[in-house]
DSSP file (Angstrom, degrees, kcal/mol; ACC not computed):
  #  RESIDUE AA STRUCTURE BP1 BP2  ACC     N-H-->O    O-->H-N    N-H-->O    O-->H-N    TCO  KAPPA ALPHA  PHI   PSI    X-CA   Y-CA   Z-CA
    1    1 A M              0   0    0      0, 0.0     2,-0.7     0, 0.0    43,-0.1   0.000 360.0 360.0 360.0 140.9  -35.8   89.7   80.3
    2    2 A N     >  -     0   0    0      1,-0.2     4,-2.6    41,-0.1     5,-0.2  -0.852 360.0-163.5-103.0 108.6  -33.2   88.8   82.9
    3    3 A I  H  > S+     0   0    0     -2,-0.7     4,-2.6     1,-0.2     5,-0.2   0.868  90.0  50.8 -62.2 -39.3  -30.5   86.5   81.4
    4    4 A S  H  > S+     0   0    0      2,-0.2     4,-2.2     1,-0.2    -1,-0.2   0.887 112.1  47.8 -68.4 -35.5  -29.2   85.3   84.7
    5    5 A Q  H  > S+     0   0    0      2,-0.2     4,-2.4     1,-0.2    -2,-0.2   0.911 112.5  49.3 -67.3 -42.4  -32.7   84.3   85.8
    6    6 A I  H  X S+     0   0    0     -4,-2.6     4,-2.5     2,-0.2    -2,-0.2   0.912 111.2  49.6 -62.6 -43.0  -33.4   82.6   82.5
    7    7 A T  H  X S+     0   0    0     -4,-2.6     4,-2.3     2,-0.2    -1,-0.2   0.911 110.6  49.8 -62.6 -43.4  -30.1   80.7   82.8
    8    8 A S  H  X S+     0   0    0     -4,-2.2     4,-2.0     1,-0.2    -2,-0.2   0.902 112.3  47.7 -62.2 -41.3  -30.9   79.6   86.4
    9    9 A L  H  X S+     0   0    0     -4,-2.4     4,-3.0     2,-0.2     5,-0.2   0.882 108.8  53.9 -67.9 -38.1  -34.4   78.4   85.3
   10   10 A F  H  X S+     0   0    0     -4,-2.5     4,-3.0     2,-0.2     5,-0.4   0.922 108.8  49.4 -60.7 -43.6  -32.8   76.5   82.3
   11   11 A I  H  X S+     0   0    0     -4,-2.3     4,-2.3     1,-0.2    -2,-0.2   0.913 112.7  48.3 -60.3 -43.0  -30.5   74.8   84.8
   12   12 A L  H  < S+     0   0    0     -4,-2.0    -2,-0.2     2,-0.2    -1,-0.2   0.929 116.8  41.3 -62.9 -46.6  -33.5   73.9   87.0
   13   13 A F  H  < S+     0   0    0     -4,-3.0    -2,-0.2     1,-0.2    -1,-0.2   0.904 126.1  31.6 -70.1 -42.2  -35.6   72.6   84.0
   14   14 A S  H  < S-     0   0    0     -4,-3.0    -3,-0.2    -5,-0.2    -2,-0.2   0.777  88.4-137.5 -90.3 -28.4  -32.9   70.7   82.2
   15   15 A G     <  +     0   0    0     -4,-2.3     2,-0.2    -5,-0.4    -4,-0.1   0.509  54.9 144.9  78.6   3.9  -30.6   69.6   85.1
   16   16 A E        -     0   0    0     -6,-0.4    -1,-0.3     1,-0.1    -2,-0.1  -0.557  31.3-176.9 -78.4 137.1  -27.7   70.5   82.9
   17   17 A T        +     0   0    0     -2,-0.2     2,-1.7     1,-0.1     3,-0.2   0.663  68.6  78.1-106.7 -22.7  -24.6   71.9   84.7
   18   18 A D    >>  +     0   0    0      1,-0.2     3,-0.6     2,-0.1     4,-0.6  -0.593  57.9 166.1 -86.9  77.8  -22.4   72.7   81.7
   19   19 A I  G >4  +     0   0    0     -2,-1.7     3,-0.9     1,-0.2     4,-0.4   0.804  62.9  64.7 -69.9 -31.9  -24.3   75.9   80.8
   20   20 A N  G >4 S+     0   0    0      1,-0.3     3,-0.9     2,-0.2    -1,-0.2   0.855  96.8  58.8 -60.3 -34.9  -21.7   77.4   78.4
   21   21 A K  G <4 S+     0   0    0     -3,-0.6    -1,-0.3     1,-0.2    -2,-0.2   0.810 114.4  35.7 -62.5 -31.5  -22.3   74.5   76.0
   22   22 A Y  G XX S+     0   0    0     -3,-0.9     4,-1.3    -4,-0.6     3,-0.9   0.231  81.2 109.9-111.2  12.3  -26.0   75.4   75.8
   23   23 A Q  H <> S+     0   0    0     -3,-0.9     4,-2.8    -4,-0.4     5,-0.2   0.865  73.6  61.6 -57.2 -38.1  -25.8   79.2   75.9
   24   24 A P  H 3> S+     0   0    0      0, 0.0     4,-2.4     0, 0.0    -1,-0.2   0.852 100.9  54.1 -58.8 -32.0  -26.8   79.5   72.2
   25   25 A L  H <> S+     0   0    0     -3,-0.9     4,-1.8     2,-0.2    -2,-0.2   0.908 110.6  45.7 -65.7 -41.2  -30.1   77.7   73.1
   26   26 A I  H  X S+     0   0    0     -4,-1.3     4,-2.1     2,-0.2    -1,-0.2   0.932 113.3  49.7 -66.3 -46.0  -30.8   80.3   75.7
   27   27 A D  H  X S+     0   0    0     -4,-2.8     4,-2.1     1,-0.2    -2,-0.2   0.906 111.6  48.1 -60.5 -43.1  -29.8   83.2   73.5
   28   28 A S  H  X S+     0   0    0     -4,-2.4     4,-2.4    -5,-0.2    -1,-0.2   0.853 109.4  53.0 -69.3 -32.8  -32.0   82.0   70.6
   29   29 A S  H  X S+     0   0    0     -4,-1.8     4,-2.4     2,-0.2    -1,-0.2   0.886 108.6  50.5 -68.4 -37.1  -35.0   81.5   73.0
   30   30 A I  H  X S+     0   0    0     -4,-2.1     4,-2.5     2,-0.2    -2,-0.2   0.921 112.1  47.3 -64.4 -43.4  -34.6   85.1   74.2
   31   31 A L  H  X S+     0   0    0     -4,-2.1     4,-2.0     2,-0.2    -2,-0.2   0.909 111.1  51.9 -63.3 -42.8  -34.5   86.3   70.6
   32   32 A Q  H  X S+     0   0    0     -4,-2.4     4,-1.0     1,-0.2    -2,-0.2   0.932 113.4  43.1 -59.6 -48.0  -37.6   84.2   69.7
   33   33 A V  H >X S+     0   0    0     -4,-2.4     4,-0.9     1,-0.2     3,-0.5   0.889 110.4  56.6 -67.9 -38.9  -39.6   85.6   72.6
   34   34 A S  H >< S+     0   0    0     -4,-2.5     3,-0.5     1,-0.2    -1,-0.2   0.886 106.7  50.3 -58.7 -39.3  -38.4   89.2   71.9
   35   35 A R  H 3< S+     0   0    0     -4,-2.0    -1,-0.2     1,-0.2    -2,-0.2   0.751 110.9  49.1 -71.1 -24.1  -39.8   88.9   68.4
   36   36 A Q  H << S+     0   0    0     -4,-1.0    71,-3.3    -3,-0.5    -1,-0.2   0.558  83.7 118.2 -90.9  -9.3  -43.1   87.7   69.6
   37   37 A L  B <<  -A  106   0A   0     -4,-0.9    69,-0.3    -3,-0.5     3,-0.1  -0.347  66.9-121.1 -64.6 131.9  -43.5   90.5   72.2
   38   38 A K    >   -     0   0    0     67,-3.0     3,-1.9     1,-0.1     2,-0.2  -0.372  37.4 -91.7 -68.1 150.6  -46.6   92.7   71.7
   39   39 A E  T 3  S+     0   0    0      1,-0.3    -1,-0.1    -2,-0.1     3,-0.1  -0.466 115.0  18.1 -62.7 130.4  -45.9   96.4   71.3
   40   40 A G  T 3  S+     0   0    0      1,-0.3    -1,-0.3    -2,-0.2     2,-0.2   0.271  92.1 130.4  90.2 -11.2  -46.1   98.0   74.7
   41   41 A A    <   -     0   0    0     -3,-1.9     2,-0.5    64,-0.2    -1,-0.3  -0.529  64.8-111.2 -76.3 143.2  -45.7   94.8   76.6
   42   42 A S    >   -     0   0    0     -2,-0.2     3,-1.2     1,-0.2    -1,-0.1  -0.613  17.0-159.1 -79.0 123.3  -43.0   94.9   79.3
   43   43 A S  T 3  S+     0   0    0     -2,-0.5    -1,-0.2     1,-0.2   -41,-0.1   0.556  89.6  70.1 -75.9  -6.1  -40.0   92.7   78.6
   44   44 A A  T 3   +     0   0    0    -43,-0.1    -1,-0.2     4,-0.1     2,-0.2   0.470  67.0 122.1 -88.0  -2.3  -39.3   92.7   82.3
   45   45 A D    X>  -     0   0    0     -3,-1.2     3,-1.7     1,-0.2     4,-0.6  -0.443  64.4-138.0 -64.0 127.2  -42.3   90.5   83.1
   46   46 A I  H 3> S+     0   0    0      1,-0.3     4,-1.8    -2,-0.2     3,-0.4   0.741  97.5  71.8 -62.8 -24.4  -41.0   87.4   84.9
   47   47 A R  H 3> S+     0   0    0      1,-0.2     4,-2.1     2,-0.2    -1,-0.3   0.833  93.6  56.6 -60.2 -30.5  -43.3   85.2   82.9
   48   48 A L  H <> S+     0   0    0     -3,-1.7     4,-2.7     2,-0.2    -1,-0.2   0.840 102.2  54.8 -70.5 -32.9  -41.1   85.8   79.9
   49   49 A D  H  X S+     0   0    0     -4,-0.6     4,-2.2    -3,-0.4    -2,-0.2   0.927 110.4  45.8 -63.3 -44.7  -38.0   84.6   81.8
   50   50 A Y  H  X S+     0   0    0     -4,-1.8     4,-2.3     2,-0.2    -2,-0.2   0.900 113.1  50.4 -64.7 -40.3  -39.8   81.3   82.5
   51   51 A L  H  X S+     0   0    0     -4,-2.1     4,-2.6     2,-0.2     5,-0.2   0.934 110.2  49.0 -63.9 -46.2  -41.0   81.1   78.9
   52   52 A C  H  X S+     0   0    0     -4,-2.7     4,-2.5     1,-0.2    -2,-0.2   0.923 113.1  47.3 -59.8 -44.5  -37.4   81.6   77.5
   53   53 A A  H  X S+     0   0    0     -4,-2.2     4,-2.4     1,-0.2    -1,-0.2   0.890 112.0  50.3 -64.6 -39.0  -36.0   79.0   79.9
   54   54 A A  H  X S+     0   0    0     -4,-2.3     4,-2.2     2,-0.2    41,-0.3   0.882 110.9  48.7 -67.7 -38.1  -38.8   76.5   78.9
   55   55 A I  H  X S+     0   0    0     -4,-2.6     4,-2.5     2,-0.2     5,-0.2   0.934 112.5  48.2 -65.6 -45.4  -38.1   77.1   75.2
   56   56 A A  H  X S+     0   0    0     -4,-2.5     4,-2.4     1,-0.2    -2,-0.2   0.895 111.9  50.2 -61.2 -39.8  -34.4   76.6   75.7
   57   57 A N  H  X S+     0   0    0     -4,-2.4     4,-2.6     2,-0.2    -1,-0.2   0.881 108.8  52.1 -65.8 -38.3  -35.1   73.5   77.7
   58   58 A Y  H  X S+     0   0    0     -4,-2.2     4,-2.0    33,-0.2    -2,-0.2   0.931 111.5  46.0 -62.6 -46.3  -37.4   72.2   74.9
   59   59 A R  H  X S+     0   0    0     -4,-2.5     4,-2.1     2,-0.2    -2,-0.2   0.893 111.6  53.0 -62.7 -39.7  -34.7   72.7   72.3
   60   60 A Y  H  X S+     0   0    0     -4,-2.4     4,-2.5     1,-0.2    -2,-0.2   0.919 108.6  49.3 -60.1 -44.8  -32.2   71.1   74.7
   61   61 A S  H  X S+     0   0    0     -4,-2.6     4,-1.6     1,-0.2    -1,-0.2   0.856 108.1  54.3 -67.4 -33.1  -34.5   68.0   75.0
   62   62 A Q  H  X S+     0   0    0     -4,-2.0     4,-0.7     2,-0.2    -1,-0.2   0.922 112.3  44.1 -62.3 -43.4  -34.8   67.9   71.2
   63   63 A L  H  X S+     0   0    0     -4,-2.1     4,-0.7     1,-0.2     3,-0.2   0.896 119.6  40.0 -68.7 -40.7  -31.0   67.7   70.9
   64   64 A T  H  X S+     0   0    0     -4,-2.5     4,-2.3     1,-0.2    -1,-0.2   0.645  95.3  81.4 -86.9 -14.4  -30.4   65.2   73.7
   65   65 A C  H  < S+     0   0    0     -4,-1.6    -1,-0.2     1,-0.2    -2,-0.1   0.919  96.9  42.4 -58.3 -45.7  -33.4   63.0   72.9
   66   66 A V  H >< S+     0   0    0     -4,-0.7     3,-1.3    -3,-0.2    -1,-0.2   0.905 113.8  52.0 -69.2 -41.0  -31.5   61.1   70.2
   67   67 A K  H 3< S+     0   0    0     -4,-0.7    -1,-0.2     1,-0.3    -2,-0.2   0.843 112.3  46.3 -63.5 -33.0  -28.3   60.9   72.2
   68   68 A N  T 3< S+     0   0    0     -4,-2.3    16,-0.4     2,-0.1    -1,-0.3   0.224  80.3 144.6 -97.1  14.7  -30.1   59.4   75.2
   69   69 A K    <   -     0   0    0     -3,-1.3     2,-0.3     1,-0.1    -3,-0.1  -0.185  63.7 -96.6 -51.9 143.2  -32.1   56.9   73.2
   70   70 A V        -     0   0    0      1,-0.1     2,-0.5     8,-0.0    -1,-0.1  -0.487  38.9-143.3 -66.2 123.8  -32.6   53.7   75.0
   71   71 A A        -     0   0    0     -2,-0.3     8,-2.7     8,-0.2     2,-0.4  -0.777  10.1-144.5 -92.1 129.7  -29.9   51.2   73.9
   72   72 A Y  B     -B   78   0B   0     -2,-0.5     6,-0.2     6,-0.2     2,-0.1  -0.768  11.1-135.9 -96.8 138.3  -31.0   47.6   73.7
   73   73 A T    >   -     0   0    0      4,-2.9     3,-1.7    -2,-0.4    -1,-0.0  -0.304  32.1 -97.5 -83.1 171.9  -28.7   44.8   74.6
   74   74 A Y  T 3  S+     0   0    0      1,-0.3    -1,-0.1     2,-0.1    -2,-0.0   0.846 125.2  55.6 -57.4 -35.8  -28.2   41.6   72.6
   75   75 A A  T 3  S-     0   0    0      2,-0.1    -1,-0.3     1,-0.1     3,-0.1   0.551 120.7-108.3 -78.2  -6.3  -30.6   39.8   74.9
   76   76 A G  S <  S+     0   0    0     -3,-1.7     2,-0.2     1,-0.3    -2,-0.1   0.476  75.4 131.4  96.2   1.5  -33.3   42.4   74.2
   77   77 A T        -     0   0    0      1,-0.1    -4,-2.9    -5,-0.0    -1,-0.3  -0.576  57.6-112.3 -87.7 155.1  -33.2   44.2   77.6
   78   78 A A  B     -B   72   0B   0     -6,-0.2     2,-0.3    -2,-0.2    -6,-0.2  -0.643  18.7-125.9 -90.4 141.2  -33.1   48.0   77.8
   79   79 A D        -     0   0    0     -8,-2.7     2,-1.5    -2,-0.3     3,-0.2  -0.614  30.3-117.3 -75.8 142.0  -30.1   49.9   79.1
   80   80 A S        +     0   0    0     -2,-0.3     3,-0.1     1,-0.2    -1,-0.1  -0.615  66.3 131.3 -90.1  85.0  -31.2   52.3   81.8
   81   81 A K  S    S-     0   0    0     -2,-1.5    -1,-0.2     1,-0.4     2,-0.1   0.264  73.3 -94.9-110.9   7.0  -30.4   55.7   80.3
   82   82 A G        -     0   0    0     -3,-0.2     2,-0.9     1,-0.1    -1,-0.4  -0.242  44.6 -70.0  99.6 167.5  -33.7   57.3   81.1
   83   83 A N     >  -     0   0    0      1,-0.2     4,-2.0    -2,-0.1     5,-0.2  -0.811  43.5-177.0-102.4  95.1  -36.8   57.8   79.1
   84   84 A S  H  > S+     0   0    0     -2,-0.9     4,-2.6   -16,-0.4     5,-0.2   0.871  81.4  54.3 -60.6 -41.0  -36.0   60.3   76.4
   85   85 A Q  H  > S+     0   0    0      1,-0.2     4,-2.7     2,-0.2    -1,-0.2   0.909 109.2  47.9 -62.5 -41.7  -39.5   60.4   74.9
   86   86 A M  H  > S+     0   0    0      2,-0.2     4,-2.5     1,-0.2    -1,-0.2   0.906 111.9  49.6 -65.8 -40.9  -41.0   61.2   78.3
   87   87 A E  H  X S+     0   0    0     -4,-2.0     4,-2.3     2,-0.2    -2,-0.2   0.907 112.4  48.3 -63.0 -41.9  -38.4   64.0   78.9
   88   88 A Y  H  X S+     0   0    0     -4,-2.6     4,-2.4     2,-0.2    -2,-0.2   0.935 111.8  48.8 -62.9 -47.5  -39.2   65.4   75.5
   89   89 A D  H  X S+     0   0    0     -4,-2.7     4,-2.4     1,-0.2    -2,-0.2   0.895 112.3  48.7 -61.4 -41.3  -42.9   65.3   76.1
   90   90 A L  H  X S+     0   0    0     -4,-2.5     4,-2.5     2,-0.2    -1,-0.2   0.898 110.7  50.2 -66.5 -40.3  -42.6   67.0   79.5
   91   91 A A  H  X S+     0   0    0     -4,-2.3     4,-2.2     2,-0.2   -33,-0.2   0.897 111.9  48.5 -63.9 -40.1  -40.3   69.7   78.1
   92   92 A K  H  X S+     0   0    0     -4,-2.4     4,-2.4     2,-0.2    -2,-0.2   0.919 112.3  47.8 -65.7 -43.9  -42.9   70.4   75.4
   93   93 A E  H  X S+     0   0    0     -4,-2.4     4,-2.3     2,-0.2    -2,-0.2   0.894 110.9  51.5 -64.0 -41.2  -45.8   70.5   77.8
   94   94 A L  H  X S+     0   0    0     -4,-2.5     4,-2.1     2,-0.2    -2,-0.2   0.931 110.7  48.5 -61.0 -46.4  -43.8   72.9   80.1
   95   95 A M  H  X S+     0   0    0     -4,-2.2     4,-2.0   -41,-0.3    -2,-0.2   0.918 110.9  50.6 -60.4 -44.8  -43.1   75.2   77.2
   96   96 A C  H  X S+     0   0    0     -4,-2.4     4,-2.2     1,-0.2    -1,-0.2   0.893 109.1  51.5 -61.3 -41.0  -46.8   75.2   76.1
   97   97 A E  H  X S+     0   0    0     -4,-2.3     4,-2.2     1,-0.2    -1,-0.2   0.893 110.3  47.8 -65.1 -40.2  -47.9   76.0   79.7
   98   98 A Y  H  X S+     0   0    0     -4,-2.1     4,-1.5     2,-0.2    -1,-0.2   0.822 108.5  55.1 -72.2 -29.4  -45.5   79.0   79.9
   99   99 A Y  H  < S+     0   0    0     -4,-2.0    -2,-0.2     2,-0.2    -1,-0.2   0.924 109.8  47.4 -62.6 -43.7  -46.7   80.2   76.4
  100  100 A K  H >< S+     0   0    0     -4,-2.2     3,-1.2     1,-0.2     4,-0.3   0.907 109.5  53.3 -62.8 -41.8  -50.2   80.1   77.9
  101  101 A A  H 3< S+     0   0    0     -4,-2.2     3,-0.3     1,-0.3    -1,-0.2   0.827 117.1  37.2 -63.9 -32.0  -49.1   82.0   81.0
  102  102 A A  T >X S+     0   0    0     -4,-1.5     3,-2.2     1,-0.2     4,-0.7   0.227  81.7 115.8-103.2  13.0  -47.5   84.8   78.9
  103  103 A A  G X4 S+     0   0    0     -3,-1.2     3,-0.9     1,-0.3    -1,-0.2   0.821  70.5  58.2 -56.2 -36.1  -50.2   84.8   76.1
  104  104 A D  G 34 S+     0   0    0     -4,-0.3    -1,-0.3    -3,-0.3    -2,-0.1   0.631 107.3  49.2 -72.4 -10.3  -51.3   88.4   76.9
  105  105 A L  G <4 S+     0   0    0     -3,-2.2   -67,-3.0     2,-0.1     2,-0.3   0.553 104.8  71.0 -98.0 -12.0  -47.8   89.6   76.3
  106  106 A L  B << S-A   37   0A   0     -3,-0.9   -69,-0.2    -4,-0.7     2,-0.2  -0.776  81.7-112.9-115.0 150.3  -47.2   87.9   73.0
  107  107 A C        -     0   0    0    -71,-3.3     2,-0.8    -2,-0.3    -2,-0.1  -0.547  33.8-123.1 -73.1 142.5  -48.5   88.3   69.5
  108  108 A D        +     0   0    0     -2,-0.2     3,-0.3     1,-0.1    -1,-0.1  -0.804  35.7 169.4 -93.0 109.0  -50.7   85.4   68.3
  109  109 A D        +     0   0    0     -2,-0.8    -1,-0.1     1,-0.2    -2,-0.0   0.300  58.0  86.9 -98.9   7.8  -49.2   84.0   65.2
  110  110 A D        +     0   0    0      2,-0.0     2,-0.3     0, 0.0    -1,-0.2   0.640  60.0 104.1 -84.9 -14.1  -51.4   80.9   65.1
  111  111 A F        -     0   0    0     -3,-0.3     2,-0.4     2,-0.0     0, 0.0  -0.520  47.8-178.0 -74.0 129.2  -54.4   82.4   63.2
  112  112 A V        -     0   0    0     -2,-0.3     2,-0.8     0, 0.0    -2,-0.0  -0.996  22.2-145.7-129.5 130.6  -54.5   81.4   59.6
  113  113 A F        +     0   0    0     -2,-0.4     3,-0.1     1,-0.2    -2,-0.0  -0.850  22.6 177.1 -93.2 108.6  -57.1   82.6   57.1
  114  114 A S        -     0   0    0     -2,-0.8     2,-0.3     1,-0.3    -1,-0.2   0.891  52.8 -24.9 -87.0 -39.7  -57.7   79.6   54.8
  115  115 A A        -     0   0    0      2,-0.0     2,-0.4     0, 0.0    -1,-0.3  -0.989  41.9-137.3-167.6 159.1  -60.4   80.7   52.4
  116  116 A V        -     0   0    0     -2,-0.3     2,-0.4    -3,-0.1    -3,-0.0  -0.997  23.9-159.5-124.4 126.0  -63.3   83.0   51.7
  117  117 A C        -     0   0    0     -2,-0.4     2,-0.4     2,-0.0    -2,-0.0  -0.839   2.4-160.0-106.4 142.2  -66.3   81.6   50.1
  118  118 A S              0   0    0     -2,-0.4    -2,-0.0     1,-0.1     0, 0.0  -0.970 360.0 360.0-120.3 140.0  -69.0   83.6   48.2
  119  119 A G              0   0    0     -2,-0.4    -1,-0.1     0, 0.0    -2,-0.0   0.440 360.0 360.0 -86.7 360.0  -72.4   82.2   47.6
């Protein structure tokens, strides 16, 4: 995985320019993807860079969603600070799409064995 490429993609996805402030999000997304990588899969595959950046952007949107909540004035009108819920939903969808794109490189942890019945 290419950290400078991931950082550039995070800037593109989030629009954030103060990258040092959010470097831990990028680092944790790289660690998360590294742990999910299948044995023998190439960590140099560019799809993983996009996935790491999308995960970091998703975490960024989780953090900023509350801060950017629409503030209502006394008269009941909304302050124009953007639509945090829409930004969060888009970040989540972007992350999901990049997970799908890199699925053949990652271990599938979604399978759960709930029960075995005998007749």
